[in-house]
N, C-alpha and C positions, 0 to 999 in steps of 0.2 A: 504495500500500499504506499503510494507516494505521499499522499496528503490527507489530514484529517481536518475539518472544519468543524469547530465545536461553536454552537450558538445558543446562549440562553434565550427562552422564548418567554414572554409574559403579556398576555392580553393583544397579541399581534396576528390574530387569525386572518384578518382583512388584508395582511401585508406578505404573508408566506408564500403565497404563490408567485409573486413578482420577484421575491428574494431568490427562491431556488431558480426560478427561470433565468435571472441575471448571472448567477454563480455559474450555473453550467454552461451558459453562453461564452462567459469570459474564460472557462476552462476547456472549452470544446475543441480548439484547434492548437492548444499549447503541448508543451513536452510532458505534461502531467497525465500520464496513461491511465492511473488508476487513484480514485479519490473517494472519500466518504464525508457526508455531511451529518453530523449528529445534533439534532434539535432536542434540546432540554427545556421541557415545559415546567416552569417554576410555580406551579398550582395557579395557573390563569383562571380568570373568571369568566372568560369568554369561550368560545368554541376552538381554542388553539390545539388542545390535544386531539380532537376529532379531526382537524385539518392535517395535523403531523401524520396521524394514521392514514388518511387518505392518501396524502403525497408519499408516503413510504410504500403503498401498495402500487403506485405508479412509477416509483423511481427507485431502482435498486441501491443507488448510492445513498438514499436516506435511512437514518436509524433515529428512532425516537425513544426519549425517555420521559416518563412522568413522575414528578416528584410528589411525594404525599403532602408536603407543607411548602409554604413560600419561604425560601433560604435566602434568596438574594442572588445577585449575579455573580458574585466569586464563588460561591458555594454551588451554584448550578453549573458553571464552568468546570470547577473542580469534579463534580460527579460525572460529566461527560469525558474528562480527561482520562478517567478510569477505564473507558472502553474504546479510546482512540487507538488505532493500529498504525496510523501514517508514520513515516520518517520524518515529515515535518507536520507541526500542528499550528493552526491559526485560529485565533478566536476573534469573533466579530459580533456586533449587536444585531437585533432582528428587524431593525427599523428602516434599513437601507440609507442611514446617515453614514455608514462605512461603505464606500462604493466597492462592488465586488471586482471592480477593475484594478484595484490595488492589490488583489491577492497574488497575482503573478510576480509583482515588484517584491512583496514580501518574501515569497517563495524563493526567488533568485538571490535575494540578499543573504538568505541562509545558508547559500553556498560558501560564504566566507565568515559568517557570524553565527553565533548560537542562540541570540535573542534579538529579535528586532521590533521596535515600537514604531507607530506612525506620528507624524506631526502634522496637524492640519494647517495648512497655509494656502494663502493666495498670492500669487506671484504678480508683481507690478513693476515692470521695467527691470531694474537690477535688485531692488531691495524685496525683501519677503516679509510679509505680515502674516501672524497667525489669524487664522479665519474660522472660526466654529460657527455653525448654525445652530446656536443655543441663545438661550435668554441670557440677560445681562448677570443675574445673580448666580446662575449656573456656571457661568466663565469665571466669576469672581471666586467662588467656592473652589473651583478646579485650579486656578492660579495659586490660592492659598494651600491647597493640598500638594501641589508640585513643588512649592518653596519649601513646605514642612518636610516633605517626603525627602527633599534634597539633603537637608541635614539630618534627618531620622536614619536614612539608609545609606548616607555618605554617596548619594547618587548625583551625577552631574546635571546641572540645572538644565541644560539642553535636551535632556530625554524626558519626554512628556510620558506620563503613565497613562498610556491610552488603552482601551479595552479592544482596539484592533492591532493586535500583536501576533507575532509567530515566534515559534521555538522548535529546536530539534527534539527529538524522540529522547534523546538522553537526558535532556533537561527535564521533560516531562515524567519520565520515569522516577526521576529523583524527588520531584515535588509531590507526587502523589502518594508517598509514603508517610507524609504529615498527618499526625493523628491529634492535634490540638483542637479544642473546641471552636476557636475563632479561625477564619481563614481570610487572609488579605493575600491574593494570589500574587501580587507583584512583588511583596516582601521575599516570597519563597523563590520567584524567578530570579530576582537580583542576587539572592544568595548565591545560588549554584552557578550562575552564568559568569563567563569569564570574557566573553567578548559580545559587547552590546552595542546596538546601533539603531538609527533613526531613518526613516525615510519620510518623504513629503507626499501628502495626498489632499485631495480637496474635500473637505467636509460639506455633506449635503443636508438638505432639509429632510425631515420625517416624512416617509412616503405618504402616510394617511395618519389622521388622527394627531393626539397629543402625546407628548412625553410621558412615560409612566414613573418617571423619577420626579421627585419633589425634594425641598430642602431637607427634610428629615432623613431621606434616603442617602444624600450625600453626606450629611454629618455623621450617619450612622456607619457609612463605608470609611470616613475618616477616623472614626473611634477605632474601627476594627484594625485599620492601618497602625495606630499607636498601640493597640493590644499586641500586635505582632514585633513590637520593636526588638523584643529579645533575640530576634532570629538573625540580627545583623548587629555589627558592633556600633554601640551608641557613644556618642562623645559626652560622657557622663561630667566632664570639666566644663561643659559649654553652658549655656542659658538654655539651649534648647534641651538639654537633657534634664535640666530641673522642670522645665514646663511639661515635658512628658511624662516625668515621674508624677506630677501633680494630677495631671490629667487622667493617667491610669488609675489613680486612687478615686477620683471623682467618677469615673466611668464604672467602675466596679462597685461602687456605692450607689449609683444611680440605676443601674439596669442589670438584670441577671444575664449571665452568659448565654448565648445562643447554643442549641445543640445542633452542631453540624454533621452529626452522625446520621445523615440523611437517609430517609426511607424511600426507596423507588417503589411507586405504586404500580406501574406498568412500564414494559419496554415493547419496541416494535423489532428488535432484533430478529 
């Protein structure tokens, strides 16, 4: 298997047909001879699971996983990674804001690197500008997240932690051994990756409907990132170390840990 594409699905039944169509079109005439698309239904409230089952019957490349509860994006992807068989794994969102045309670029880049993130840009003459089709508050929280993760994980600031990312099977095989109750996928990836890079893509508007993400979701993801701080060296002597320590204490006081020993309700394998 050359490529596994893992996609968390939540309330996107009206987008999935176009998503699959565009993915297959962009891979049709390329050097990728064998690929699979793993759709992980994160306990959607619409008809997403029935749509996944319908698509899997018509397309041999499609595999479906139906989670028993809503576990969030990172845990849903993690569940899909356990079944991915490709030499290369790419994760992407279900709303077509991540253009399937970028799949080949990520795939080729992984010939020389073991982890590749995407950077959303708009080219204008010589200069480059970050260009994301998100509302302002979401951009702001993501920028804060990127700055903080740079300090927390000793990550280069030019690497944006996008959910449209690719990595080799060796990386995947290492991170799926994770057994802790909180999953922040990028902390695990950055821990085991030795050669990380970025490529530029154009971020698109959501194909249909409104985003399922809200401020609460984004801050919850940020808290999960902090909860995972112990997987990478943290500069305790710095101010960020103190802030992280205090936030960890606050988070543990404020909320119970999520149980990510997820239960899979159904599979279409």
